C-alpha positions as CSV (number, residue, x, y, z in Angstrom):
1,X,-28.1,65.0,6.3
2,X,-29.1,60.7,6.4
3,X,-33.0,59.5,6.5
4,X,-33.9,56.4,8.2
5,X,-36.7,53.8,6.4
6,X,-39.1,54.2,8.9
7,X,-41.9,50.7,9.9
8,X,-40.8,47.8,10.3
9,X,-38.4,45.6,7.0
10,X,-38.2,46.2,3.3
11,X,-41.7,47.4,2.2
12,X,-43.1,45.1,-0.2
13,X,-45.2,45.2,-3.4
14,X,-45.6,42.0,-5.1
15,X,-43.7,39.3,-4.7
16,X,-40.3,38.9,-2.4
17,X,-38.8,38.1,-5.7
18,X,-39.2,41.0,-7.3
19,X,-37.9,43.3,-4.4
20,X,-35.1,45.0,-5.8
21,X,-31.6,46.7,-3.9
22,X,-31.1,50.3,-6.1
23,X,-29.0,52.7,-5.5
24,X,-30.7,56.7,-7.4
25,X,-27.7,58.8,-7.6
26,X,-29.6,62.4,-8.4
27,X,-27.8,66.0,-8.9
28,X,-29.7,69.1,-8.9
29,X,-28.3,72.1,-10.5
30,X,-31.2,74.4,-9.7
31,X,-32.1,74.7,-6.2
32,X,-35.2,76.4,-6.1
33,X,-35.7,72.5,-8.0
34,X,-34.8,70.5,-4.5
35,X,-38.5,70.7,-2.3
36,X,-39.9,68.9,-5.8
37,X,-36.8,65.7,-5.2
38,X,-37.9,65.7,-1.7
39,X,-41.9,65.5,-2.3
40,X,-40.6,62.6,-5.1
41,X,-38.0,61.6,-2.8
42,X,-41.3,60.9,0.1
43,X,-43.3,60.3,-2.2
44,X,-41.8,56.9,-1.7
45,X,-40.2,57.0,1.3
46,X,-41.9,53.6,2.0
47,X,-38.8,52.0,0.4
48,X,-36.2,53.9,1.0
49,X,-33.4,52.2,3.5
50,X,-30.5,55.5,3.3
51,X,-29.7,58.1,1.2
52,X,-26.7,60.7,1.8
53,X,-27.3,63.7,0.1
54,X,-24.2,66.6,-0.3
55,X,-24.3,70.1,-1.2
56,X,-21.8,71.0,-3.9
57,X,-20.9,74.7,-3.2
58,X,-18.2,74.9,-5.2
59,X,-20.3,74.2,-8.7
60,X,-23.5,75.1,-6.5
61,X,-24.9,71.8,-7.5
62,X,-26.7,69.2,-4.4
63,X,-25.9,65.3,-4.5
64,X,-27.9,62.9,-3.0
65,X,-27.6,59.1,-3.1
66,X,-31.0,57.5,-1.9
67,X,-30.6,53.7,-1.0
68,X,-33.6,51.5,-2.4
69,X,-35.9,48.2,-1.5
70,X,-37.9,48.0,-4.3
71,X,-39.8,46.8,-7.2
72,X,-37.6,47.4,-10.4
73,X,-40.2,49.0,-11.8
74,X,-41.1,51.8,-8.4
75,X,-37.3,52.4,-9.1
76,X,-37.3,52.9,-12.1
77,X,-40.6,55.3,-11.2
78,X,-38.7,57.1,-9.7
79,X,-35.7,58.0,-10.9
80,X,-37.9,58.4,-14.1
81,X,-40.2,61.0,-12.2
82,X,-36.5,62.9,-10.6
83,X,-34.8,63.3,-14.1
84,X,-37.8,64.6,-15.6
85,X,-37.4,67.6,-13.1
86,X,-35.8,70.2,-15.3
87,X,-32.0,71.0,-14.3
88,X,-32.3,66.8,-12.9
89,X,-30.3,64.7,-12.9
90,X,-31.2,60.8,-11.8
91,X,-29.2,57.3,-13.0
92,X,-30.9,54.1,-11.0
93,X,-28.2,50.7,-10.6
94,X,-29.8,48.1,-9.5
95,X,-28.8,44.9,-7.5
96,X,-27.4,41.6,-10.3
97,X,-29.6,39.3,-7.7
98,X,-33.7,40.3,-6.1
99,X,-34.4,40.0,-2.5
């Protein structure tokens, strides 16, 4: 399950020096939360470079990794919104350099 970003070039919100590349890992332990997760990801789709989802049927969880190019505060806000959903965990891993 992949998604390509539409539009031209990285989305910007502020100066170029504010932009960071990050991977947000999401674990959904309740399949009923998948719609809410996708709704949040849709709100941030202009920053998403790509995503990969893996259903782990044996453990009844879904794992999603999302790669973003966005300001740190945007990445943090998205990860925080996801992590506040019941039975959803989210963590962001940031690149060391700003783009």
